[in-house]
N, C-alpha and C positions, 0 to 999 in steps of 0.2 A: 306780170312782173311788178306792175304798179301796186298791187295789193301786198306783195311780199315786201316791197320797199317801204310802204306805209306801216306794215307790221314791224319792220325793223326799227322804224322811228318810234313806234309805240313801245318797243322794248327799252329804248333809250329813256322814255318818260317813266315807264313802270319800274325801271331798275334804279331810279334815284333813291338814295338811302331812306329818305322820308317816306316815299311811296312804298318801298319794300317793308318798312315798319308797319304801315297801315294795312298792307296785304297780310302780314303775319298776324296782326291783332284781329283782323277780320276773320281769318281762318280759325283762329283759336276761339274767339267768341262764338262764331257760327257753329262750330262743332260742339262747344260746351253747352250752348242753348239747345241746338238741334238734337242732342243725344238724350235729352230728358224726355220721359214718356209722354206721348200725346202731342209733342211739339214738332211739327214738320218744318221744312225750310221756309215756307211762306210765313208761318207764325214767328219763326226766329227772325226773319228779316223785318217783319212788322214791329217786333219788339225792339230791335236794335237800330231801326231807321233813325230815331231821334238823335242817336249818338253822332251821326254824320253831319248834322246841321251846321256845326261851327267850322266845318272844313271847306276848303276850296272844292269846286265840283269834281275836278279830276281826282283829288285825293279821296273824296267821299266815295266815288264810284269804284275806285280801286279797293277801298276797304269793303265796299258793298259786294264786289265780286268775290272776295274772300268769305264773307258771310254767306253768300249764295252757295258756293261749293261746300263750305263747312257744314251748313245746314242740311245739304243733300246727303252728305256722309252720315251725319248724326241720325237721320231717319233710319238708315240701314242698321245702325248699331242697336237701336231699340227693337227693331224687327227681329234681329238675330238673338239677342240676349233675353228679351222680355216677351217676344211674340206680340209686340204692340207697335204696329206700323205708325210712323210719324205722319205719313200721308198715304193716299190711296195707291200711289205708284210703288210703294214699298211693301205692299201686301204680298206680292209674289215672292219677294226675298224672304219673308217670314215663313213661307211654306216649308222650304228645305233648310233655311238658315237656322231656325230655332230647333229643328230636329237634329242638325249637326251639333249644336251647342249642348243639347241634352245628352248626346252621346259622347261628350267630352271633347268635341272638336270645335269649340267656340273660336279658338285662336285661328284655325284654318279658315273658318267661315268669315271672320273679320278681315283676315289678310286678303282673301280672294275678292271680297267686296272693295277693300281699299285699293288694291292694285288694279282691279277691273275698272273702278271709277277713274283712276288716273289715266289708264290707257284710253278708255272711251272718251273721257273729258278732253284729253290732248288731241285726239284725232278729230273729235267733234268741233273743238275750237279752231283747229286748222281749217276745217271745211267752212266754218263760219267766216273766217278771214278771207278765204278764196271766193266764196259765193256772194257775200254781202255786196261788193261793188257791182256785180252783174245784176243782182236783184234790184239794186237801186236804179240802174239804168232803165229797167222795165218799169219800176214804180214811178219814175219821173214822168213817164208818158201816160200814166193813169189819170183819169179825170174823176169828177165827183161821183158819177154813176158806178165806176169801177170800185172806188173806195167803199161806197155804200153796200155794194154787192158782197165785197169781202167781209164787211162787218156783219151783214146778215148771215153769211156762212159761219162766222165765229159764233153768233148767237144760236144758230141752229145746231151746230156741232156740240157746243158746250151743254146744251139742254138735252141732247139725245145720247151723247157718249157718257157723261157723268151721271152716276146714280142709276137706280133700277127703274125709276118712273119718269117718263117724259113729262107727265102733268106736273109733278113736283119740280122738275127742272125748269119748266116754263113759268111756274109760279115764282120760283126763286129769281129768275131773270126779270120778271115783271117788278118784283120788289126792288131789285137793283136799279132798273130803269127809272122807277118812280123816285127813288132817292137821288139819282143822278140829275133829275130835272129840277131839283130844288134850287132856287136862286133867281137871278134876273134873266128874263127872256132876252137872248142876244139880238132879236129882231125888233121887238116892240119896246124893250127897255123896262117892262113892267115886272114886278115881283110875281113869282108863282110858287105855290106850295110852301110858302114861308110862314104861314099862320100869323102874319103880322109881326114876326120877330126880326128885328134888324140884323141880328147876328147871323141869320140864315140867308141874307141877301146875296152874299158871295158864294153860296153853296156850302157843302160840308167838306172839310179837309179830308183828303184821301187817306192820310195817315190815321186820323181818328176813326174813319170807317174800317180800315184794315185791322187796326188794333182792337177795335170794339167787336167786330164780327168774329175775328179769329181768336185773339188771346182771351178777352173777357168772356166771350160766349163759350169757349172751350173750358175755361176755368170754372164757370158756373155749372156747366154740364157735368164735369168731372166731380165737382163738389156735391152735386145732387145724387150722384151714383157712386160715391166713394166707398170702396170696399174697406172693411175694417181689418181684414187679414193682410199682412204684408206681402208684397210682390215677391215672387220666386226669382231671386237674382242668381245668376250663374257665375261662378268664379272663373276668371279667364286670365291667362298669362299674356306675354307679348305676342302680338299677331305674327304668325309665321306659317309657311306652307312647305310641304314636303315635295320631293321631286315628282312623285306621282300626282300630287295636287296640281302642280304646274302643268304637267302633261295633259291633264283632263280639263284645265281651265282656259288655256290660251286660245283655243278655237272658239269656245263660247264667248270669250271677251270680244273677239273680232266680229263674230256673227251678231252679237248684241249691239255692237256699235253700228253695223250696217243696217240693222232693223230700226234702231232708235232714232238716229239723226233725221231721216226723211219724215218720220211721223212727227217729230218735234217741230220741224220746219213748216208743217201744214198748219194754217190758222186753226186754233182750237183743237189740234191733234192730240196734245197731251201725252202722257207716258203710260196711262193705264192699259190701253189696247196693246201697244208694242211690247210691254213687259210680259203680259200673258202670252202673246204670240211667241216671244223668245222662249218662254218656259215650255210651251208645247213643242217648239222646234227642237230644243235640246233634248226633250224626252223622247222624241222620235229618232233623233240622230245618235243618241247615247248608246255606248256599248254595254252600259249597265242600267237598263231601264227599270230593273227590279228595285233599284235603290231609290227611285223617285217616290216621294211620300215618306221616306225613312231617312232622309239626309243626304241627297245627292249633291255633290259640290257644283256640278254643272247647272243645277237649279238655282244656285246663288250667283255664279259667275255671269251667266247670260243675262238674266233680268237686271242685275245691278249695273252691268255695262250699258244695257239698253236704257235704263233710267237716266244715267248721266249723259249719254249721247243725246237723248231726247231733250235734256235740259240745255245742252249747247245748241241744239237745233232750234229750240224755242226762242233763242236770242236773235235768230235771223229775222222772223217777222216782227219782233219787238223793235229792233234797231232800224230796220229798213222800211217798215210799214206803220210802225206805232201800234201794232196789234198784239196783245198778250195772248199766249196759248194756254197758260196755266195760271193757277192762283199766285204762284211765286213770281211769274212774269208780270202779272197784274200789279203786284205790290212794287215791283221794280219800276213799272211805268209810272206809278204814283210817286216814286222817288224822283224820277226825271222831272215830272211836272212840278214837284215841290221846289225845284231849282229853276223853274221857268223854262225848262227845256222840253220840247216836244219831239220825241223820236219819230222819224219818218225819212223820206227820200233825201231831204236836204240836210239831214244830221251829219252825214259824212263830209259835206262841204262846209257847214257852219261850225262844227265842233270836231274837226279831225283829230286834234290832240287828245280830246276826251275819249272819243270812240276807240281809236287804235291803242291808246293807253289802257283802256278797259279790256280790250281783247287780249293784249299782251299780258295784262295782270291775271287773266284767267289761266294762262299757261303757268305763270309763276305761282299763283295761288294753288293750282292743282299739284305742283311739285311740293310746295310747303305742306299741303294737306297729307300727301303720302308720307313725307318725312316725319310729320307729327304723329299720325294715327297708328303707324305700326308699333312704335315703342310705348305710346300713351294709352293703348287699349285698356290696360288694367285700371287706369285712373278714370277713364270714361265709364267703365263698369261700376266703379265706386260711386260716381255721381247718381247712378240709378237707385242708390240706397236712401236718397233724401226722402223723408216721409211726404206723402202726397199733400197733406194739409199745409205744411210749410212751403212746399214747392209752388202750389197754386196761389197761396197767399202772396208769395214773392212776385209771381207773375202779375197779379192784380196791382200790386204796388208799383212795379216798374211800368206797367201799361198806363197807369194813371199819370205817372211822371212824364212819360213820353207824349201822351195826349196833351197835357198842359204845356209842355215845352214847345209844341208845334206853333201855338199862337199866343201863349201866355194868357189864356182865357179860361176862367172858371166855368164859363158856359160849355166849353168843350168837354169838361169833366162830366157834366150832367148828360151831355150828348153821348159821351163814351158809355156811360152806364145804360142809357136807353138803347144804344146799338148793341151792347153786350146782352141785354135782355132779349133783343130781337134775334141775335145769334143763338141764344139758348133756345128760344121758341122754334127757330128753324131746325135745330137739331132734334128737338122734342117731336116735331111733326115730320121729320124725315126730309126736310128741304135742303138740298146741297148748297153750301155757302159760295162755292166758286162761281156759279152763274150770276149770283147777286153781285159779287165783286166786279166781275167783268161788265155787267150791266151798268154799274155805277160809273165805271171809268170810260167805257166806250159809248154809253148812251148819249152824252152831250155831243161827242164827235160824230156819231152816226146821224144825229139830228141835224147837225151843221151840214154834213154832206148831202143828206136828203133834201134839205131846203135849197142848197146850191144847185143840185141836179134839177129840181123842179123849176127853179128860177131860169135856168138856162133853156129848158124846154118849154117855157111859158106855161107851166102848170100841167103839161101833158105827161101822163103816167109812162108813156113810151120813152120818156127821157131817162127813166131808171134802167133801161136795158137796151139802149141804142148803140152799144159798142160790142165788138166781138168778145172782149175780155169779160164784160159783165154777163153776157149770154152764157159764156163758158162756166162762170162761177154759179149762175143760177141752175145750170144743168147739173153741176156737182151737188148743189143743195138738193135737187130733186132725187139724185141717186142716194144721198145720205138719208132722205126721208122714206124712200120707197124700198130700197134693197134690203135693209135689216128686217122689216116686217115680212117681206116675201120669203126670206131665208128661214125665219122662225116658223112661218106657216108651213113651209115644206117639211121642216124637221118634225113638227107636230103631227103632220099627216103620216110620216114614215114611222113614227114611234109605235103606234098600235100594230102595224104590220110586222115590225120587227119582234114585238112581244109575242105575237101569235106564233112565230116560228120558233120560240124557245121550247126545247124538249120538255122542261119541267111543267110548263103551262099546258102543253098538248097532252101530257100524261094526266094532268089534273082534270082535263075535260073528259 
C-alpha cells in the first residue's frame, strides 16, 4: 500500500499543468524525432537531452519520460512503413509490420503497435511502481562485492547478447571502459589518459559521448552509404483496427507484456531476445500460422508489446541499482548524472518526489502517446519523406548545438567530431555501440566498487565473492557464458543427422 500511496502522490506532481505540458511536449518531440529513419529512442533521447538542461529536475525528467516512450513508438513506425528498424528491438516488428503495410494494412499495423504499446507500457509501469520498493529493500543490503558482481553480469550479458560476435562485443566494451577511465584517478588524484589536456581532467561528458557515438556516428555512416534512389514510402490513413484485428491482438498484447517485463528487469537483459521469443510464441500459438511471413497481425502485436514492457522493466534496475540494461537506459542514466543525481537504492529516499513523479508521468505520457499517434499517423508518415541529406545534415547541426550547450565549450565540439568518427569506425568494423556506452557509464562505478571490495578484504580476491548474493550472480554469469555455446554445439551435431534423413538427399545418394 505504501507504493500505491507514493504513486498517488506522484500523480499529484505529474498532473500539475506545467508538468503536463512538459509531458506532452516530450511525447510529441520524442515521436517526431524517433519516427525518422535510422533514429531509435536512444538517439532521440541523446539529441533532445540538452533541451531539458534549463528545467528543474522533476520537470526535466517528466519531459524525458515523454521523449522515452515517444521515441519507442517512433521506432516501430519506421519498421512498419519503411522496413527500417530504429533499434534492434524493432527488427521483429518489421518482419510482419512491413508486410502488412505493403498489403494495404499499414493503418491496422500502426494501430496494433500503438495500442499494444499503451497496454504493455501501462502494465509494465504499474509493475515498476509495485516492485521498485521491494527491490530497493534488497539493494540496501548489498555491499561492494554484490554491486561489482552485478556490474560484471551487465558487462558479460551486453557483450554476449548484443551482436553476432562476442569478440566484437568485448572489443566495444573495452573501448567504452577505456574512455570511461579518462580523468582524475579517484584514489591517487593523478590524471590518467588525459594526454596532458586540462579539459579532460574531469572526464568526458556523458551527453557528448552519447550524441557523438549515436547521432554523429549514425549520420556519418548513413552519409557514406546514402542511396540515391528515394525511399519507398507507403501512404497511410488514420490508424484503426477492425473487430477481427482486436480479437487476434489482445492475447498477444498480454503475452508480450508477460514476456517482456521480466527480461527488461534483468541487468543487461534488453529487448532483443524477448521480442524474438514473443514472435516465435505467437507463431506457434496462432490459428493462422500460414500468415506469418506474409503479414500476420499477431507478429506485430506480440513483439511490440514485449518491446514496451521490456522498456518499463528496464527502469527497475536503472532506478533501484543504477544499472542500465539498454542503450536508452544508459542515456537516461547519463541524464540523471548530468543533474548530479545517482540512481540507486537511496534514490527513493533522497528524491521521492522526482522518482514517483517520473513513474506517474510514464502513465500520463503513455496515454498522451496513444491519443496523439492514432490520429497523427499520416503526419508521421509524411515526415519520412524528408530527403536523407537534409535529415542527417539537420541531425549534425542539432547534435553540435547540444554538445556545445552541455558545457559551453568549443573543445566539446572537437571531441564530438572525434567520437562521431569513432562511432563511424565502430559501425564500419561491426562493433556494437551499446557495450561501449555501458562501459563508459558503468566503468568508473565498477572500478569504485572493485576497489572498495578489495579494501574491505585487505586485498584478498576472495573479498569479491564472499557473499551469497555475489556467488549467485557469478553462477548466473557462468550459465550465460556456458549454456549458449553448449546449445549451439548440440544443434550443429543434430543438423547433419537430420539432413541425412531427408528423402531428397537419400534419393540423391
